C-alpha positions in Angstrom: 82.3 53.2 44.2 85.0 50.6 43.8 84.4 47.0 42.7 84.6 44.1 45.0 87.8 42.2 44.1 87.8 38.4 44.1 90.6 36.0 43.2 90.0 32.5 41.8 91.8 29.7 43.7 94.4 29.6 40.9 95.0 33.3 40.9 95.4 33.3 44.7 98.1 30.6 44.3 99.8 32.6 41.6 99.9 35.7 43.8 101.4 33.7 46.7 104.2 32.5 44.3 105.4 36.0 43.7 108.6 36.1 45.8 109.6 39.8 46.0 107.8 41.5 48.8 108.0 45.0 47.3 106.7 43.7 44.0 103.8 42.0 45.8 102.9 45.3 47.4 103.1 47.1 44.1 100.9 44.4 42.5 98.3 44.7 45.3 98.1 48.4 44.9 97.7 48.0 41.1 94.9 45.6 41.7 93.2 48.0 44.0 93.4 50.7 41.3 92.0 48.3 38.9 89.0 47.9 41.2 88.3 51.6 40.8 88.5 51.6 37.0 88.3 48.0 35.5 88.3 49.4 32.0 91.9 50.5 32.4 93.0 47.0 31.3 93.3 45.8 27.7 90.4 43.7 26.3 91.7 40.3 25.1 90.9 38.5 21.8 90.6 35.0 20.6 90.1 32.2 23.2 90.3 34.8 25.9 87.6 37.1 24.5 85.5 38.6 27.2 88.5 38.9 29.6 90.9 41.8 30.2 94.6 42.0 30.9 96.3 44.5 33.2 100.0 45.0 33.0 102.1 45.2 36.2 105.8 45.2 35.3 106.6 42.0 33.4 103.5 40.3 34.9 99.9 40.4 33.8 96.7 39.9 35.6 93.9 38.4 33.5 90.5 39.3 34.9 86.8 39.7 34.2 84.3 42.1 35.7 80.6 42.6 36.1 79.3 46.2 36.0 75.9 45.1 37.2 77.2 43.2 40.3 80.2 45.5 40.8 82.6 42.6 41.1 86.0 42.1 39.5 87.5 38.6 39.4 91.2 38.0 38.9 91.5 34.8 36.9 95.2 34.3 36.5 98.5 36.1 37.3 101.7 35.1 35.5 104.7 36.4 33.6 103.9 38.0 30.3 105.5 35.2 28.3 103.2 32.5 29.9 100.0 34.2 31.0 98.1 33.7 27.8 98.9 30.0 27.4 
């Protein structure tokens, strides 16, 4: 059973800033796949411990999930050079 996917306000704005329509569609499909298997992302360390990162081209989605509540929350979407700052 897939997870419910939620976006924070900031992540929603980040998604709207993506300009290429085809890339937006690819990104949306990747997020849907992530909702099926949230452990497919990479666990983060340091200040972002407890969060995961999922690679979509040169962009990353930082997210957290709750197995108990079956929810996945996208925290931030940005280019790989800037997403962890």
